[in-house]
C-alpha positions, -999 to 999 in steps of 0.1 A, spaced: -46 125 74 -17 144 58 -13 180 67 14 204 56 30 199 90 33 161 89 38 155 52 76 154 55 73 128 83 50 106 61 74 109 32 103 99 55 85 68 65 79 59 29 116 66 21 127 43 49 102 15 42 97 14 4 113 22 -29 100 57 -36 106 77 -67 124 109 -56 109 130 -84 72 138 -86 51 135 -117 21 158 -116 25 162 -79 26 125 -73 55 105 -58 51 68 -66 64 40 -43 67 2 -46 76 -24 -20 62 -6 9 66 -30 39 38 -40 62 57 -23 90 59 9 70 21 8 64 15 2 101 38 32 110 18 55 86 -15 43 102 -1 45 138 10 81 132 -24 89 118 -9 98 84 -32 73 67 -67 64 79 -79 28 81 -108 37 57 -84 50 30 -88 31 -3 -80 36 -40 -114 35 -59 -127 -1 -54 -96 -15 -37 -97 -29 -1 -93 -4 26 -61 0 46 -79 -16 75 -89 -47 54 -52 -50 43 -41 -49 79 -66 -75 89 -56 -99 61 -19 -95 68 -23 -101 105 -46 -131 100 -23 -149 76 11 -134 85 18 -121 50 45 -97 62 77 -100 41 58 -119 13 35 -92 0 43 -55 -4 22 -24 -12 25 0 -41 10 34 -43 17 71 -41 19 102 -19 4 134 -31 27 164 -30 26 187 0 15 218 -20 -17 201 -32 -49 203 -12 -56 166 -18 -23 155 -2 -25 119 10 -9 85 9 -28 59 -12 -23 22 -16 -32 12 -52 -19 -23 -53 1 -52 -39 29 -73 -52 46 -104 -39 82 -111 -37 94 -135 -64 92 -170 -51 67 -162 -24 45 -192 -15 10 -192 -2 -11 -220 13 -44 -228 -3 -62 -209 25 -40 -179 21 -44 -179 -17 -82 -181 -13 -82 -151 10 -59 -131 -13 -81 -139 -43 -112 -129 -24 -98 -95 -13 -83 -87 -48 -114 -98 -68 -122 -62 -78 -87 -54 -90 -84 -37 -124 -52 -58 -131 -43 -91 -116 -14 -115 -121 -6 -147 -103 32 -153 -108 44 -133 -91 12 -121 -74 3 -85 -85 -30 -67 -81 -37 -31 -90 -66 -7 -88 -69 22 -112 
């Protein structure tokens, strides 16, 4: 959980492991290409709970399980946002995934990816992109 004391540390992890917009819009800093290692660091430092989810998206714990089972690190990245320190609802949220251009998936991996992203509000296959509103 993000507190006023640890917000800067969570932001630093995002800065080191994603492409984060340095300006906020409505108290939200958006990021893309968050690495799996960055996500694990946020979770490991308790800045993001395993049960965190964006509306009907998979939970952070479900993403971690999928990535570990199929070794998706360095092929799929996360996108989302961190809520500004001054707001009472400060948090880091994952609202989607995107694959590196040219990423390849086995039939088994693709089936698992499609299953976990079936509730996405937006979904594209080439390159893979899933987003929850």
